[in-house]
C-alpha positions as CSV (number, residue, x, y, z in Angstrom):
1,X,0.0,0.0,0.0
2,X,1.0,3.6,-0.6
3,X,1.6,6.3,1.9
4,X,0.5,9.0,-0.5
5,X,-1.9,11.8,0.3
6,X,-4.1,13.8,-2.1
7,X,-5.8,17.0,-1.0
8,X,-9.0,18.2,-2.7
9,X,-8.3,21.9,-2.5
10,X,-10.7,23.8,-4.7
11,X,-13.5,23.7,-7.2
12,X,-12.9,25.8,-10.3
13,X,-14.8,26.7,-13.4
14,X,-12.7,26.2,-16.6
15,X,-13.3,26.3,-20.3
16,X,-14.1,22.6,-20.0
17,X,-16.6,22.8,-17.1
18,X,-16.2,22.5,-13.4
19,X,-13.0,20.9,-12.2
20,X,-11.7,19.8,-8.8
21,X,-8.2,20.7,-8.0
22,X,-6.0,18.1,-6.4
23,X,-2.8,18.9,-4.5
24,X,-0.7,15.8,-4.9
25,X,2.9,14.6,-4.6
26,X,4.6,13.7,-7.9
27,X,4.2,9.9,-7.1
28,X,0.4,10.2,-7.3
29,X,0.6,11.1,-11.0
30,X,0.6,7.5,-12.2
31,X,-2.6,6.8,-10.3
32,X,-4.4,9.9,-11.7
33,X,-3.4,9.2,-15.3
34,X,-4.3,5.5,-14.9
35,X,-8.0,6.4,-14.6
36,X,-10.1,6.1,-17.9
37,X,-10.3,9.3,-19.8
38,X,-13.8,8.7,-20.9
39,X,-16.5,6.1,-20.4
40,X,-15.6,4.1,-23.5
41,X,-11.9,3.9,-22.5
42,X,-10.1,1.3,-20.5
43,X,-7.6,2.1,-17.8
44,X,-4.2,3.4,-18.8
45,X,-2.0,0.6,-17.6
46,X,1.0,2.0,-19.4
47,X,0.9,5.0,-17.1
48,X,2.0,2.9,-14.1
49,X,5.6,3.0,-13.2
50,X,7.7,-0.2,-13.4
51,X,7.2,-2.3,-10.3
52,X,3.8,-0.7,-9.4
53,X,1.2,-3.4,-8.8
54,X,-1.8,-3.0,-11.0
55,X,-4.7,-1.6,-8.9
56,X,-7.4,-4.1,-8.2
57,X,-10.3,-1.6,-8.8
58,X,-13.1,-1.8,-11.3
59,X,-14.4,1.5,-12.5
60,X,-18.1,1.7,-13.3
61,X,-18.9,1.4,-17.1
62,X,-19.9,5.1,-17.3
63,X,-16.9,6.5,-15.5
64,X,-14.6,8.9,-17.3
65,X,-12.2,11.3,-15.7
66,X,-10.6,14.0,-17.8
67,X,-7.5,14.9,-16.0
68,X,-4.9,17.6,-16.7
69,X,-2.0,19.2,-15.0
70,X,-2.4,22.9,-14.2
71,X,1.2,24.3,-14.1
72,X,0.0,27.8,-13.0
73,X,-1.6,26.4,-9.8
74,X,0.7,23.4,-9.6
75,X,-2.2,21.0,-9.2
76,X,-4.0,18.2,-11.0
77,X,-7.6,19.0,-12.2
78,X,-10.2,16.4,-12.7
79,X,-13.9,16.6,-13.7
80,X,-16.1,17.5,-10.7
81,X,-18.6,14.7,-11.5
82,X,-15.9,12.1,-11.3
83,X,-14.5,13.0,-7.8
84,X,-16.5,10.5,-5.7
85,X,-15.5,7.4,-7.7
86,X,-12.0,8.8,-8.1
87,X,-11.7,9.0,-4.3
88,X,-13.0,5.4,-3.9
89,X,-10.3,4.4,-6.4
90,X,-7.5,6.4,-4.7
91,X,-8.5,4.9,-1.3
92,X,-8.5,1.4,-2.8
93,X,-4.8,1.8,-3.6
94,X,-4.0,3.2,-0.2
95,X,-4.0,6.9,-0.9
96,X,-5.4,9.1,1.8
97,X,-7.7,11.8,0.5
98,X,-8.3,15.0,2.4
99,X,-11.2,17.3,1.4
100,X,-10.8,21.0,2.0
101,X,-13.9,21.9,-0.1
102,X,-16.7,20.0,1.6
103,X,-17.5,18.4,-1.8
104,X,-17.0,14.9,-0.6
105,X,-19.8,15.4,2.0
106,X,-22.3,15.5,-0.8
107,X,-23.6,12.4,-2.6
């Protein structure tokens, strides 16, 4: 299991809709980019670093998570509607998630 921590820091409006900003250590990148980009995609196994055990997590068929690095804010951004399942996935690989927005309190 990992000892990584991801912090949900802010909800922002972008040209691509509402995004959730994630403050993460570099090591979390492989887990973020592993998630399917859109519902018709599979996971991105090639994003895992050598020696990383493939996560034992099955994303729902309609799950997609557009993710991008925001170099100005130095955070990852993911679609707001994907955050709850993304958190389930992060926790399944041992990543602690801290919510500074209150977003995770809503269903």
